N, C-alpha and C positions, 0 to 999 in steps of 0.2 A: 574885526570883532575879537575881543580878548577871550581866550579860553580860560575856564575855571582852573584855579591852582590844582596841580596834580593830575590834570587830564592827560598829559603826555604819558605819564607812567601807567595810567589806567589803560590807555590804548595799547601800550607795549605789552602789558600783562594780558590783555584780551587777545592780542594776536598770537602770543605764545600758547594761550589756552586752546585756541582753535587748532594750532598745529599739533598739540598733544592729542586732542580729540580725533583729529584726522588720522594721526598715527595709530591710535587705539583701534579705530574702525578698520584701518588697513590690516592690522595684525589679526583682529577677530575674523575679518573676511578671509584672510589667508588660511587661518586655522580651520575655518568652516569649509573652505575649498579642499584642504588636505583631508579633513574628515570625510567629506563627501566622496572624494576620489578613492580613499582607502576602503571605505565601506562599500562603495559601488563595485570596486574590484573584487572584494570578498564575496558579494552577492553574485557577481558574474562567474567567479570560479565555482561557487557552490552550485549554481544552476547548470554548469557544464561539467561537473565532476564525472570523469569516466568510470563506468562500472564494468570491468571485463567479465565476460562469460566464457567459460571453457565448455566447448561442445563435447559432451560425454559420448561414450561409445554407442549410445542408442539414438542419438540425434541424426536423422536421415536427411533433413533439409530445414532451412530457415526461410520463412517468408515474412511479409509485413502486412499489417492490417489494411493499408491502403490498396493492396491488391484485391480486396473484397469490396471496397467502396471508395470511389475517387474523392469523396468529400473530406476524407482525412489524409489523403496522400500528400506527403511532403510536409505535413504539420508536425508539431511537437508530439502529437498523439498517434503518429504513424508507427506504432510500436512493433517490435519483433514477435514473431510466432515461431515457436520451436516444435518441430514435428518429430515424434518418436514412433516409428512404424514397425510392427512385428512381422515376422515372416508368415505367421499364421493369421488368417483373416479373423476379424471380430468386430466389435463395436468401436465407437469413437468417443473419447472423453476429452473435455476441455477443462483445464485447471487455470483459474484466474488468480494470479498473485498481483498485489499492487493496486487493487481497487481503491483502497485507502492506504497510501504509502506510509502514513504515520503509524501503521500497524505492521511493523517490519517482519514479524514471524511468518506472515503469509508469503511475503516476497522471498524470504530466505528459504522457506520450505520448497517453494517453486524452484529456486536456484539448485537445491539438492536434487530435485527431479531431473533437471536438465543436465547437470554435471555427473550424475551417477546412474540414472535410470536406463533400462532397456525393456522394450515391450516384447514379450514372447508371443503375445496374441493381441490383435486389435491395434488401435492407434491412440496415441496420447498427444494432445496439443497443449503446450504450456505457454502461459503469458507471465512474464516477470513484472511488467510495468503496464497494467491495464489502463491506468490513467497516468501516462508518463509526465504530463504537465504538472500533476500534483507532486511528483518526485522532485521538482525543481524549486520548491518553496517550502517553508515551514509555517506553522500556524502563527498568524499575526498576533502579537502581544503575548504569545505563549512562552517566549524565551527558550524555545527548543534548540538543541544543538543542530547545526546544519548537516551533520553526518555522524557516522559511528563506525567503529572498526571491529572486526571479528578476528581474534587471534587464531592462527593456524600453525601447523608444525613447521611451515616454511616462511612465516612472516605474518602479515596482516592483510585482510581484504577490507576495503573501505566502501561504504554504501551511503547514498544520499538518504537523509532522514525523511523528508517528505511531509505532506499535509493531507488532510481529509478531502480538500477541495482543489479543483483546478487552479492553477496560478492566475491571479488577476491580470498579470501581464499578457496572458493568452486569451482571456475571456473577461470582458468588462463592457458596460457596467452590469450589476445585478438588478433585476426588476424589483419593484416594491413588493410584489407578490409573485411567486413562481407558480404558474398554472401548468400542471403536468399534462403531457401529451401521451396518449389520446384520452385519458380518463377525465381531464378537466378538473382534477382534484387540486385544491390549493395547498401548497407546501411552503416551508420556510424559504424566504427569498434567496438565501445563500446556497440552498440545495440545488439550485440550477447549475452549480459547479460541482455537485456531488455525483460521482459516477454511479453510486448505488441509490440514486433517486431519479435517474433519467432514463431508465429502461422503459420501453423498448427503443427509445430514441426516435429521431426523425431526420430525414435526409437534408432538410433545409433549416435545421435548428442551430443551436449554439455548438461550439466545439465539443462540449461534453455530451450533448444529445447526439451529435453526429458520430461520436465515438461509440456509444452504445448501439446506435443503428448499424455501424460497421460490424460490431461483434454479432449482432443478430444476423447480418448477411453471412458472416463466417459460419455461424451455427447452421443456418439453413443450407448453404451451398456445400458444406463439408459433411452434411448429414450427421451432425453431432447428436449422440444419444444421451449424454450425461454431462452436466456442467457443475463443477465444484468451485465455489467462491470462498477463498480463504481470508478470514478476518481475525481481529482481536477486539476486545471490548473492555471498557473500564469496569471495575468490580462493583460500582454503584449502579450499573445498568443490568436490568433483570434478564436480558437475553444474553447469557454468558455460559461458557462451557457446555455448549449445546449445538445441535444441528437444527437449522430451520428448513423445513421441507415443504415444497409444493405438494398439493394433494396427489399428484401423479407419482410422487416418490415417497409417500408416507410409509409404506410397508418396508421399502428399502432402507429408509432412514431409521426406522424402528429397530431393525435387525442390526444395523451398524452400531446404533446407540447401545444396544444390549451387549454386543460382542466386545466393544471397547470398554464398557463399564465392568464387564466380567473378567477381562483378561489384561487390561493395560491401565486405564484411568477412567474416572467418572466422566461420562458424556451424556447429556440430556437430549431431548428432542422436542421440538415445537412445530406447530403448523403455521404455514405462511398465512397471514391475514388476507382475506379476499378483498377487503375494503381499503387496504393501505397500498398505494401504488408507487411505481418507480423502482422497486427493489428487484434484484436479480431473481430471488427465489419466487417471486410472483410473476413478473412479466415474461421471463424466458419460458416458463411453463405455459403461460397463456398464449404466447405468440409464436411458438415453435414446437417442433416435435420432441425437443429435449426435455429431460427431467433435471431441474435445478435443485441443488442443495447448497446451503451456506453454513460454514463452520465458524464458530466463535471460540477463541482462546482468551484467557485472562491477561490483561496488560495494565498493571497499576499505574504506569506512567501517564495514562490518559485520565485518571480520576480527578475530579474537581478539588478534592481535599488533599491533593498530593503536596509534597515538598518541592525542592528545586528540581527542575527538569534537566538533569545532567545526563551525559552519556552513560555514566555508571548506573544511574537509576534506571535508564532504559534497558541496560543489559542484565543487571542483577535482579530487576523486578522487586527491589526492596524499597519500602517507604514507611517511615514511622507514622506519618500522618494517616496514611491509608490503613495501617494496622490499627491505629486508635479508632478510626471510623468503624472498623470491623468489631472492635470490642464494644462499641456503642450500638451495634446492631444495624448499621447503615449499609452493609454490603450484601450482595447476592452471591458471593463466593468467599471461601475462606482466605485469610491473610495472616501469616505468622512470620516468624523471624527468617524463615527460608525464602520468603518472597515468591516471585514467579520468574525465575531466570529465563533468559532468551532460549537456552537449550531445551528447557521444559516446554516452552511454547512452540518452538519449531518442531520438536519431536511429536507433540500432540497432532500437529497438522500432517506430518509425513505418515504417521500411523493411521490417521483418519482417512487419508487418501487410499492407502494400501488396503485397509479393511473394507472400504466402500467398493473398491474394484473386486475384491474377493467375493463379497456378497452379491454384487452385480453378476459376476460370472456364475454363481450358483443359481441366481434367479433367471438369467438369460443365457443358458449354455450355448445357444446358437450364435450369440454375439459376445464372446468372451473378451475380458480385459485383464490380461495378466502382465503385471509390472514387476521387474526384477532389479536388484542392485541398489535399491533405495533403503536407507537405514530406517528402522522403526524407532519408536519412542525410546525404548531402553538403550538402543545403540547411540542415539543422539545425546541423551542425558549422560551416559557413561563416558563417551569420548569427546563430546562437545561438537557444536555445529561446525566449527572451523576444521575439524578432522575430515569432514566430508566435502569441503570446498577444495577444488583442484587448483594447482599452481599454474597461472597463465604462462609463466616463464618457461615451463617445461612441457607445455602442450605441443602436440604435433603441429606442423605448419598448416595454416588455414583453419585451425580449429578453435580460434578465439575471436569473438565479436565483442562489441562494446554496446551496452545499453544506453 
């Protein structure tokens, strides 16, 4: 059979085209593999970024959450518990930092308690990473930085940025509807990974539910009198610059609110809704002997109207878009050119903790809680958060652990 004229050339050209296409696919596949490997390594490093903690002079022992409930032992949420015990007997207070790690002022304030605090009377238990899983991921689609650094007189301390929810790598899949236990209230499906929607938890639940159950076991077994949960909120959220109090702690919270507003900065007070379940300020009070209070500081970085989510925006608390939202009357807190710097937010929390313990001691002199060595709001704002972070390189042997 005779081939049509020019068919040999066409076959030659077709073969060359196939080789070019194959080469292109190989190059693209190689580039994809390189991108996958480099991004995967970046995520791996971010998830395992070490956060050193210098055990201050007041830390008497360090335990883990898994010692109180085996259901979290050895998991990513088997977080450290830092005990500061005074020579004089008194009450017991638990401070929770890192319930929502994307709200870093709460974690940093807790860090200052551990690295500087001393209890003169009573016991203080501090948690830096209440939901440690959530410290290992950032909000999907939020373009958050994976970490941030705080300048200090001796260098920088770097911390994981974190998210509001447990890492999907640790708990998946989410249900179509999250049914809270034990109330049976229907909540947003993603909140099954939200530590502040799963209280009081359950022993056979998800990782997040088992974590809150473990904290409830800690509260009950250690006879905790008072629980302080440190948070930050977007300026478009009405529950901001305030204390949310269970009815058992309303009088306590009212006095703290008045004292802070009169002497240091504006702090409101709100009652914990009885019909909204899963939150620390509701369930801890309902299911234990402890009085729970939750503190909210302003964080423009979280607002829906924000600009770029950079490390600078996180630390300076400045954002032109959020400021314009305030000018349009869309905010529940003021926003000007000064923004809400991290030092202001951290200082609000340290003073809130100190004033709460002072008022507690006045209310319950038979169970005093006296904390010393921790900087107040004015001290943190004047000298910076980093001034109060200790240098791990110069710490005494055996007095540094890693979160």
